C-alpha angles and dihedrals in degrees: 000000000000123000095253093054090046092052092048092052092049091050090049089053092052089051091050093239101109119127126224091249089054090049088054091052091053092048091050091052091055090066090065115085089203089066091071090085091050089048089054096045095045095047092044089058092046092049091051092049094047092046089058090051093043090236101138105076131105098298090063090051091050093049095054119073088223116033121192116215095237099170111097096237090056096058104032120111115267093238098059141045094205116126117258115239115261091244091062090054089051091052090050090055090045088053089054094053093042092052092050089053101038100043094059096243100117117126133210120211111224127161088349090299128110119227124181121245112220112213117194118219121214100187115136121245093017112180110219123222123255125271145180102325130144144144121224117208113200127211092266092054097255116136134218122199100219100195090063099034120106120250118262132045109353101170147357124232108187106301093344128097118215108216132190107210126218092253093059096261130128124234140172126223125186117228120233091250136017145099126311093225112145118238130181125213130189125211115199127185115200126222103288093029141099134177143179125223134189107213123218091265092053095258114142124222127186113201120207122211119300093017134139128200123186117193142152120259088232130022119230138159125034100320145028109233131185134170121227135193118178123009132324141163117222133204103184124205108233117252115156092191095053114042116204115238127194117195114201131159096340090312128113124208113194122193142161101202123337149111121259144146127229123196114188109151115162092230094054120088095230143027112234131198114190121188121214102169136005122004137294135184117222116203124191117172105308095338121093134176135182112222128214123207111288093027128114130202113208123193118197117171107315095337129092124194133180125220123197132209093026117181096244092185088064092049096052097034089110090060091050093050103264145104107226118190125186117174086334120166121236092251089050091052092047094049090059092045091047094054096045098045095035094235135137119240120213126184121211125188128351106331112200119232110254138170124217136197132186149091123255131176113251092219089070119110117255090246091059093048092050091053087071092057091046093056088047087062096260112137123210146163128209118218113176102302096343127100111204113199111204132191 
């Protein structure tokens, strides 16, 4: 493919008028190392043209499903204020376009409607993304693998039925008669898994990969308490007489009825509570703070800080089926990838500090996601279920 054809196809993509055959041609060209120069030359021209027309600000980033952080301050390492070479910026833009092509989230505009193009990948040893997987541990210690369990009633806990719904969710339903004996269940998603549960009070909880939630099969008393490890998104059923309390990493989040996200993975350096709607109170040791929508309480060690004007779409992107990176370090990116694809990440040599930005569908194969890093000048090897990042 010559440079002129390549530039035309990229411009057609940006206009939303590219055909599936043309998408295939672009994908085929990406397998050729010699095309890197044409990528650079074509995108350099596009950047120059768009800069003259003032077409590269935030609205372009919002329009694209994956938006590269093309401004120099957005992709420079955290430890320096030096300007990044122009070639690095070009590769960041190339990574954007490649991700949009290779992760099967391109869209054609036809009759004013957008329809997805599905692009099949034929790469060997492709590692598939995670899916609905979880193990339910009942009060007696017996376990049920939910992804292989049949729909319908799968267990009884006292006077409560445990039901697997047709959409792959878990719910609890009290029988008309029975004992009031209290039972505790634990729902655990593995690495590469996620699951949604409707608690006995009607509250909904989405569990991200490598997450554990312990809860009673019926709420009684003056509060509704659960214990969390990992990450979960909560939509709490209002009950002014029984506040809902989440205990996570020596932190307590108390709510009446609201929507919020808690991230408390052991391998992350902080535990974060982000409020989307309503109000919550976050208590850590003797310190307490009441959050407003768009605020985030972060606990690191013995210290708690509050951030305002948080991008909540970025925080809950995992629930909505995306990775969303914004000034994220390479280790931070790889921790998310590691949990979702159930792979081990190993670093070899002196890995430069980098920051990444973008939005990628979580149903993409691991190979397609890693192409983005490769075009951003991150080198890697895949050996079985290990990703080896090299300098």
